[in-house]
C-alpha positions as CSV (number, residue, x, y, z in Angstrom):
1,Q,12.8,25.7,-8.9
2,V,12.3,24.3,-5.4
3,Q,15.0,23.8,-2.8
4,L,14.4,21.4,0.0
5,V,16.2,21.4,3.3
6,E,15.9,18.6,5.9
7,S,16.5,19.0,9.6
8,G,15.8,17.0,12.8
9,G,18.2,14.1,12.3
10,G,20.5,12.9,15.1
11,L,21.5,10.1,17.4
12,V,18.8,8.3,19.4
13,Q,18.6,5.1,21.4
14,S,16.5,2.2,20.2
15,G,12.8,2.8,21.1
16,G,13.3,6.6,20.9
17,S,11.7,9.2,18.6
18,L,12.8,11.8,16.2
19,R,10.8,14.3,14.1
20,L,12.3,15.2,10.7
21,S,11.3,18.4,8.9
22,C,11.7,19.4,5.3
23,A,11.3,23.0,4.4
24,A,10.8,24.1,0.8
25,S,12.1,27.4,-0.5
26,G,9.2,27.8,-2.8
27,R,5.5,27.3,-2.5
28,I,4.3,23.7,-2.1
29,L,1.3,23.0,-4.2
30,S,-1.6,20.8,-3.1
31,S,-1.0,18.8,-6.2
32,D,2.7,18.0,-5.4
33,T,3.5,14.5,-4.3
34,M,5.9,14.6,-1.4
35,A,7.9,11.7,0.0
36,W,10.6,10.6,2.4
37,Y,13.3,8.2,1.3
38,R,16.3,6.8,3.2
39,Q,19.6,5.2,2.2
40,A,21.6,3.1,4.5
41,P,25.4,2.4,3.9
42,G,25.8,0.0,1.0
43,E,22.1,-0.1,0.3
44,Q,19.9,1.4,-2.4
45,R,17.7,4.4,-1.6
46,E,14.3,3.2,-0.5
47,L,10.9,4.9,-0.2
48,V,9.8,5.4,3.4
49,A,6.5,7.3,3.0
50,R,4.7,9.2,0.3
51,I,1.8,11.7,0.6
52,T,-0.4,12.7,-2.3
53,G,-2.8,15.6,-1.7
54,S,-3.5,16.3,1.9
55,T,-4.1,12.9,3.4
56,D,-3.5,10.0,1.0
57,T,-0.4,8.5,2.6
58,N,1.5,5.3,1.9
59,Y,4.2,3.8,4.1
60,A,6.8,1.1,3.6
61,A,5.9,-2.1,5.5
62,S,9.0,-1.7,7.7
63,V,7.8,1.6,9.2
64,K,4.0,1.3,9.1
65,G,2.6,1.9,12.5
66,R,5.8,3.6,13.7
67,F,6.3,6.5,11.3
68,T,3.8,9.3,10.4
69,M,4.2,11.6,7.5
70,S,2.4,14.9,7.3
71,R,2.5,18.1,5.3
72,D,1.7,21.8,5.9
73,N,1.4,23.4,2.5
74,G,0.8,26.8,4.1
75,A,4.2,26.6,5.8
76,N,5.8,24.9,2.8
77,T,7.0,22.1,5.1
78,M,6.6,18.4,5.5
79,F,7.3,16.2,8.4
80,L,8.2,12.7,9.4
81,Q,7.4,11.6,12.9
82,M,9.4,8.5,13.8
83,N,8.6,6.6,16.9
84,N,9.9,3.3,18.3
85,L,13.0,3.7,16.3
86,K,15.1,0.6,15.6
87,P,18.8,0.2,14.7
88,E,17.7,-0.8,11.2
89,D,16.2,2.6,10.7
90,T,19.7,4.1,10.7
91,A,20.2,5.8,7.4
92,V,20.4,9.2,5.6
93,Y,16.9,10.5,5.2
94,Y,16.0,12.5,2.1
95,C,12.8,14.5,1.4
96,N,11.5,14.5,-2.2
97,L,9.0,16.5,-4.1
98,V,7.5,15.6,-7.5
99,R,5.5,18.2,-9.4
100,L,3.6,17.7,-12.6
101,L,4.8,14.1,-12.7
102,H,8.2,14.9,-14.1
103,L,9.8,17.7,-12.1
104,Q,11.6,16.1,-9.1
105,Y,13.5,17.8,-6.3
106,W,15.6,16.3,-3.5
107,G,17.0,17.6,-0.2
108,Q,20.6,17.1,0.9
109,G,19.7,14.5,3.5
110,T,19.9,14.3,7.2
111,Q,21.5,11.5,9.2
112,V,19.5,9.4,11.6
113,T,21.4,7.0,13.8
114,V,19.7,4.6,16.1
115,S,21.9,2.8,18.7
116,S,21.0,-0.5,20.2
């Protein structure tokens, strides 16, 4: 069983930056796939970034070049550095971990609000 806890959300002006963290209660394995999702009011949850292994990272087109995802397996933590934030980035951000292709864990979410 893995528990995930996000932190780092908040209110920021357009063009600003935030760094989200996701701490896992258990050990993160190098084989785990880790991801950040977000859900805006009235919208479906969408994938923001996904990292497989140490460096194989994919980003949604809307955040590519602005967001950077990383992981520190030794610290059982993953990060999402968000730069040049836009009002349309406003959402609840969730971290996600998938193990062995079928075990899936979610954090409780952290609110990110970008004012124009």
